[in-house]
C-alpha positions as a Python dict, from the first residue, in 0.01 Angstrom:
ca = {
    (1, 'X'): (0, 0, 0),
    (2, 'X'): (-240, -18, 292),
    (3, 'X'): (-461, -291, 422),
    (4, 'X'): (-804, -195, 543),
    (5, 'X'): (-1068, -378, 749),
    (6, 'X'): (-1408, -217, 759),
    (7, 'X'): (-1676, -325, 997),
    (8, 'X'): (-2024, -268, 872),
    (9, 'X'): (-2338, -220, 1082),
    (10, 'X'): (-2604, -304, 827),
    (11, 'X'): (-2492, -592, 603),
    (12, 'X'): (-2812, -799, 588),
    (13, 'X'): (-2806, -1025, 275),
    (14, 'X'): (-2566, -1197, 35),
    (15, 'X'): (-2677, -958, -251),
    (16, 'X'): (-2543, -673, -30),
    (17, 'X'): (-2197, -823, -65),
    (18, 'X'): (-2217, -814, -445),
    (19, 'X'): (-2344, -448, -440),
    (20, 'X'): (-2050, -340, -218),
    (21, 'X'): (-1790, -531, -412),
    (22, 'X'): (-1920, -381, -740),
    (23, 'X'): (-1901, -25, -597),
    (24, 'X'): (-1549, -82, -448),
    (25, 'X'): (-1416, -203, -781),
    (26, 'X'): (-1488, 138, -932),
    (27, 'X'): (-1274, 319, -678),
    (28, 'X'): (-937, 406, -825),
    (29, 'X'): (-644, 283, -610),
    (30, 'X'): (-820, -27, -467),
    (31, 'X'): (-650, -363, -546),
    (32, 'X'): (-955, -522, -710),
    (33, 'X'): (-828, -879, -649),
    (34, 'X'): (-794, -809, -267),
    (35, 'X'): (-1163, -708, -208),
    (36, 'X'): (-1330, -951, 30),
    (37, 'X'): (-1679, -875, 161),
    (38, 'X'): (-1805, -1127, 427),
    (39, 'X'): (-2177, -1157, 488),
    (40, 'X'): (-2113, -1365, 803),
    (41, 'X'): (-1892, -1107, 978),
    (42, 'X'): (-2020, -788, 806),
    (43, 'X'): (-1660, -700, 728),
    (44, 'X'): (-1491, -572, 422),
    (45, 'X'): (-1119, -639, 377),
    (46, 'X'): (-910, -490, 93),
    (47, 'X'): (-574, -337, 2),
    (48, 'X'): (-544, 11, -145),
    (49, 'X'): (-287, 248, -269),
    (50, 'X'): (-294, 546, -34),
    (51, 'X'): (-144, 767, -297),
    (52, 'X'): (-461, 724, -511),
    (53, 'X'): (-737, 691, -257),
    (54, 'X'): (-808, 724, 112),
    (55, 'X'): (-999, 524, 370),
    (56, 'X'): (-1256, 813, 370),
    (57, 'X'): (-1309, 767, 0),
    (58, 'X'): (-1361, 395, 44),
    (59, 'X'): (-1605, 444, 333),
    (60, 'X'): (-1792, 712, 130),
    (61, 'X'): (-1835, 456, -155),
    (62, 'X'): (-1996, 221, 98),
    (63, 'X'): (-2213, 471, 277),
    (64, 'X'): (-2345, 607, -63),
    (65, 'X'): (-2508, 266, -107),
    (66, 'X'): (-2691, 307, 220),
    (67, 'X'): (-2463, 90, 445),
    (68, 'X'): (-2326, 215, 772),
    (69, 'X'): (-1959, 190, 858),
    (70, 'X'): (-1917, 104, 1220),
    (71, 'X'): (-1534, 107, 1243),
    (72, 'X'): (-1234, 91, 1009),
    (73, 'X'): (-872, 0, 1071),
    (74, 'X'): (-584, 60, 834),
    (75, 'X'): (-241, -102, 848),
    (76, 'X'): (66, -68, 625),
    (77, 'X'): (152, -369, 413),
}
C-alpha cells in the first residue's frame, strides 16, 4: 500500500470535493475509506494498492474532471 498526497491547482468550491471523491471511489485499488479531499488546502489524500493502480491513474481520474494536479507525493505505508 502507498499513501498519496495530491496538491490541486483549481479546487474552487465544496461541490468540487464531492465530484473528486466520487470519481476516485470508482478507481480500482484505492482504499475508499482513506479518501480525504480538503477544500481549504486543495489537497487530496488517500491510500492505494500500487499493484492495482498507479499515481498516474489517480491523477488522470482527477484531470478528466477538469482539475489541474500541481504536485503529487507518494510514500509507502
